N, C-alpha and C positions, 0 to 999 in steps of 0.2 A: 447504361451508366451515364449519369449527367456530367456535364463539363465541370461542375463544382466538385464532385467526387474525384474525378480524374486529377484536377488541379491540386486538391487537398492531399490526395495520396502521394502525388509526385513531390510536392513540397514537404510533406511529412517525412518521406524517405531522406530528403536533404537534411532534416534535423538530426538524423542519425550521425551525421558528421560532427555533431557537437557533443559526442560522448567522450568520456575519459578513456575508456577501453581497458581491457584486462591487464596487459603488461604495464602500462603506466600506473594502474591502480596497485599492482604488486610493488612497484617501485615506491609509490607513496606510502604503502603500508610498512615498508622497510626503512622509512626515513629516520626513525630513531628518536624523534621528539616531535611535539606538536608544532614547535616553531619551524622546524625543517619541513614538516608535513604541510603546513600552511604556505610555505614558500613554493613548494612544488605545486600545490593546488592553485596558487596564484597564476601559474603559467598554463593552466588547463582550461577547458571550457567552463569550469566552475570558478574562474578567477574572481568573479564578484563575491562569491561565497567567502573566499579568503580575505578579501578587503573588509568585509563586514564582521568577520569573526575575531573574537579574542580568546576563545577556548573551543574545545571539541564540540560541546553542545551547540554553541552558536554556529560553528562551521556546518554541523549536520543540519541545523535548521535552515541555514542559507542554501545548502545544497538542495534540500527539498523545495525551497522557494524557486530555485533555478529550474527545477523540473516543472513546477507549476507554470512558470513563465513560458516554457516551451510548449506545454499543453494548451495554454491560452493562445499562443501563436498558431498552433495546429488547428484549433477550433475556428480561428478567424479565417482560415482558408477553406473551410468546409461548408456545405449546404446545411440547412437546419437539421435534417436527420443526423448528419455527421457530428454536429455540435452536441446533439443528445447523446451520442455514443461516447464522445470524449468527456462530457459532463458526468456520465455514469461512472466511467473508469476513474475519473479524478475525484470521486466521492470521498476518498481517504482524507483529503485536505479539509473538507467540511466536517468530517467525523472528528479529526484532530482539533479543529476550532471549537467544536461543541464540547469535547472533553476538557479542553483547556479552560473554557468558560466555566464549566462546572467546577473544576479544580479551584479556580479563582474564587468562585462564590462560596467554596468551602474553606477558604482561608489561605490558599497557596498564592505564590507570587504570580502576577499576570504574565502571559505570553502575548507577544504581538501576533495577531491572527494572520493567517495566510490570506492574501488578497486574491479572491476567487474570480472577480469580474463576472463575465458571462457564464462561468462554470458553476456559479452558486446555485444551490437548490432552494434553501430557505435561510441561509445564514444572516442576511440583514435583519430579519425579525428575531432570530434566535440570539443574535448578539446583544439585543436590548434587555435580556433577562437580568433581573436584579437579585433574584433568590433562586435556590434550587427548584422550588415549587414553580416559579415563573418559567424556568427553563423546561421543566417537564410539561407544563401546560402548552408552551410554544411548540415543543416537539409533537405533542398530541394533535395540535392543529395544523401540523405541517406534513409534508410527504414522508417524513421520517417515522411518524407514528408514536404512540404513547409507549415509553420504555417500561411502564408498569410500576416504576418506583423512581425515587430520586437517588438511589444508591449507585455509585460509580460503576460497580460491576454489572448491574442490570442495564445501565445506559450503554456501557461498552458493548455488551452482547447484542442489545436491541439495535443499536446503530449499525453494527456489522451485518446483522441479518437483513436489515432494510437495504443496506448498500448492496448486499448480495442479490437481493431480488431485482434491484434496478439494473445491475450489470447483466443478469441473466436475460432480462427483457430487452435490453438495448444491444448487447454484444454476446450472442449465443456462442460465438467462437471461444469465449472464456469459460464455458460451462465447467470443465474439469478443474480449472484454476479456482473457481469459486467453491466447488465442492471440497477441494483439498484445503483451501483456506479456512472454511468452516470446520473441517475436521480438526485443524490445528487449534482453532478457538475453543472447541469442545475439549480437546486434550489438555490444553493449558489450564482450563477451568477445573478439570478433573484432577490435575496434578496439584493445584492449589487447594483442593478440597472445597472449592466454591460450589454453591448450589445455583447452577445456571438456570435461567428462566427458560424452561422447556418450550414455552409457547413461542419464543422467538426463533428457535432453531428447528423444532420438530417439522414444520412444513417443508423445510429444505433438506433435512437429514433423516426423516422418518422418526419413529418413536422408539425403536429398539435400543438406540444409543443411551437413552436415559437410565437403563438398568445396568450399564457397564460400571464395573468397580476398578478396572485397571485400563491402562492405555492400550494394551494388547486386545483386551475384550472390546474396548471401544472400536478399534479398527475392524474387528470381526463383525461388528453390529452395523456398520455403515454401508450405504450403497457403494457400488464400485467406483462411481465418479467422485467419491470423497475419500474412500478408504486408501486409495493409492498414496496419499500424502503421509500416511502412518506406516507404510511398508517398512519392515525391519525395526520398527520402534517398539521396544518391549517394555520400557519404563520411562518415567518422566525425564531422566537424564539424557535421553536420546532426542528430545524434542528440538534442541537447537540444531541438530544435524538434519532433522526432518524439515525444519524451516528452510535451511540452506538448500536442501534437495528440491523443495517446492519452488524456490526461486530459480534453480537450475532448469527445472521443467518449463517454467514460464518463459525464461529467456530462450530456450531451445525452440519451443513452440512459436514464440514471438518472431524469431528469425525466419521460420518457415512461412509465417503469415505475411511478414513485411516484404520478404524477397520473392516468395512464391505465389502470392495472391495477385489477381488482377487488381487494378485500381478500384477501390471501394472499401466497404466496411472492414473486411478481413485485413487488408493492408494497414488501415488506420489502427485497428486493435493491435496488430503486431508492432507498429511503431511505438505506440504508448507503452507496451510491455517492455520493449528494449530500452526505451528512455528511463523507465522506472527501475529496471534492473541495474542500469549503469549508475543511477543516482544512489541506489542502495550500496553498490560496490564502492563508490567514492566515500560514502558515509562510513562504511566499515573500515576502509583503508585509513582514513584520518584518525579513527579511534585506535586502530592498531599502531599507528605512528606515535600517538600520544602515550600508549602503554610501553612502547619500546620493546614489544614482544613480537616474535615471529608467529603470530596467530592469523592465518590467512584463509581458513576455510570460509567460503562465501565471498572472498575477495577475488581469488583466482578460480580455477576449476574446482568444483565440489567433488571430493573423492567418491568413487562409485559405491 
């Protein structure tokens, strides 16, 4: 194990002290209003998010940006192979940037892109697209690959499939997380009645899922490494709970990797998982505070 991996792993574990944590998140969720929630958030490790936010959406965006900053710090402590691991796991941010760019090109309000720095894959070139056709051509020429069309649904699935392949190559510890995430992508598409591009998901999920007409049938058609995410999910109304359970599994596995692994890739993967789970929890908590409702699944412990 190189000195770079050891130093990066140790410092990465120190980043875990910058999490909000489960109990403070529950307190934030019960704040009763977005103003009170932002006041609590200001005293947390996501304090910068509260300073930049005027509403829930802005707060959630800023929480995500805080996570990205932590990942960039982590990457800066690691040797080049470790940077590749963090870049792969952080691919969500570039996916969001691309989808935001496409939405803007289709007439929606622009979003300020996430600042990826060394974690960028192809974003500088993709950010220059001036039409949906330009964006598709830029994707086809990049590591993300041709989404097959300019339709947002096709781009959505294609990007996630490409991200999944990259994570599997760089962080095999995340194998079951990736399979479960793709199962949820397929299930959400099925619930919407969307005709998903089979070419994007079939190499990762097999071909049997394409014939499924229900979420339960989909689960039965998937390989074990993916089907687990849909366990107990009998209809589309259960998908929100399945997603919460997916995050619970990621956090549980991440804790084992971060605390139980020797310094190296496994520890880094665990740290990233725990930081991401905490950012999601904080994002859900500020949304619950704004609603003034005691809706805490996914903020605290997920019911069994």
